[in-house]
N, C-alpha and C positions, 0 to 999 in steps of 0.2 A: 190535893192528889199528890202522892209520892210515887214516882216511877220505880219499877223494879230494874235490876241490871239489864235484863233483856229489853224492856221497854225503852230504857235510856239509850241503849245501843241502837234501837230502831229509830228513835228520834234523831240521833246524830246522823244516821244514814239518810234520813228524809231531808234534813236541813242542808245537806251538801249541795253546793252550787248556788244557794240563795244569797242575795246581797248581804244579808245579816247572818250568814252561816257562822262566822267567827264569834259573833256576839252570843249566839245561842250555845255554842260549844263552851265558851267561857262561863256563861251562866250555869251550865250543867257541871262543869269541872272545877270551878272555883267557889261557887256559891255567892258570887258578888251580887249586890242589889241592882235592880234595874237602873236606878238613878246613877249608881256608881259606874255601871257599864256605859251608859250614855254620856257620862262626864269624863270618861277615860280619854286622855290625850296621848298622842304618839310619843311625846317627851316623857310620858310616864310608863312606857313599855320598853323593856330591854330584852329583845328577842335573843340576843347572843347568850345572855345569862338566864334566859327563861324566867323572867320576873316581871310582874306588873305592880305598879305602885299606886295605891288608891289615895288620891289627894283631892279630887274634885267630885262634884255631885251635881246632877241636873235636878233642880228644885222648882216646884211650882210657886209662882209669886202672883201678886194681884193682877199684873198685866201680862201674864203668860209664864213661860219657863225661862230660867236663867241658869248659868253655870257659876257655881260658887264652891268655895272650899268646904270639905266635909265638916259637919258641925262639931264633932267631938274628936279628941285625941285618939281614942281607941278605934275610930273609924278609919283613921289614916294608918295604913298598914302596907306591907309588901306581901305579895302572894306568889309562890312559885307556880310556874305554868307547866302544864302537862305536855308530853310529847305530841299529844293530839291537838293542843291549842296552837302551838307555834306555827306549824304548816298552814293552819287555817288563817292565822293572822297574816302570814306572808302572802297568801293568795289574796286576802282582803286588801292588803296594801297595794298590790299590783293593780287590782280592779279599781281601787280608789284613785290611784295615780292616773289611770286612763280617764276616769270621770273628770278629774280635776283639769287634766290637759285639754279635754274637749270643751270644757266650759270657760277656760282661761280666766278672764277678769271677773266673770260672774260667780266664780267659786269663792266662798267666804273662808279664807285661809287663816284668819287671825286666831280662831279658836283651837285649831290643830286637833280636832276631834277624831278619834278612831272610828266612831260610829255616828257620823253626822247624817243629816238629811241629804237629799240629792243636790243641794247647793252648798254643802259644807257647814251649814248652821246646825242648831240644836234639833235633834230628832225628838218629836213629841211622843211620849209613851203611848198615848192612844193610837197615834198613827202607826207606830211600830207594831202594836197589837193587830190592827186591822190589815196592814199591808204585808206583814211577815209572820208574826208568831201564830195568830189564829189559823191562817190558811195551812201552815206547816203542822200545827197540832191536829188539825182536822185530817190532813193527809195521813198522819201517823195513827189516827184513830183514837185520839185522846180528848176530843171535845165531846160534850160541853164542860166537863169537870175541870179541865186543866187551866191554870193561870200561869202567867210568866213567873210569878213568885214561887211557884211549885218547883221550878228548876233549882232554886236555892235550897228548898227543903229536901229535894232529892239528893243534891250534892252532899249535904250534911248527913242524911240518913245512910246513904251508901258508904260514906267514909267511916262512920261510926260502926256500922254493921260489919265492916271489914277489919275492925279492930284498931283503927287510927285513934290515937290518944285524943280524948275529949278536949284537952287544953289546946292542942294543935288545931282542931276543928273550930273551936271557939275563936281563936286568933284569926283564922282564915275568914270567918264570917264577920269579924269586926264587932263581936259582942262586947259589951262593957264589962261583963264579968262572966266567969265560967259557970256561975250558978244559973245564968239565963239559958245557956246551952243545955245544962242538966235538966232544967224545967221543961224546955220545949221538946227535947228528945229523950225524955225519961223512958219512953217505951222501947227505945233502941239500946240504951246503955246497959241494961242488965244482960243482954246477949253478949256483950263484950267479955264477960267472965268465961263464957263457953269458948269464945275465940282464944282467950288466954290459955285455957285448959288444953285446947286442940294444939296450940303452939308447943306446949310442954310435951304432949304426946309425940308430936312430929320430931322433936329434938332427941327424945330418949327411946322411942319405940324400937329402933334398929340397934340400940346399944345395950339395952338391958333385957336379959332373958327372963 
């Protein structure tokens, strides 16, 4: 399922105030993978320069989930944050500092995760879905079709449909090659030519009789 601009705006409105509001906003505005979001550390976020650095990833292993470096070089990337994301992250940091202060020594501070569980440890994807994403998607009216991964597809589709260069979108998504982006979003890319034509019209319509 890919959300329209109106549906995406409704989802952002619905998630406001949720413990994982910032995670959902980032998912929708950056196209980061779920494991990348859950593996994001505060040291990888530069709010002043509005940039997130994807370096770690939550991965499933034989004995549960672990935090590890991203597997490939192209997955390690920097992503500019939207003006929508930064305030959400600041609110999230304030909320997390309160949780951490209340738990004191019970809080697992060593991982430095932006989106941990209630004790500071790794948030399990299934638990995120049950406790936050699915209830919010249901409230927004998008279940049963919608999955968390659809936020990533929505981000890419909306950016491409608005004429953002496919190479830029590919880099944001961490694709190994631009051809992957072309293949997955082939249905969107042809519309970019119309966007280009509209841009030309907007530049010259008022200047040429």
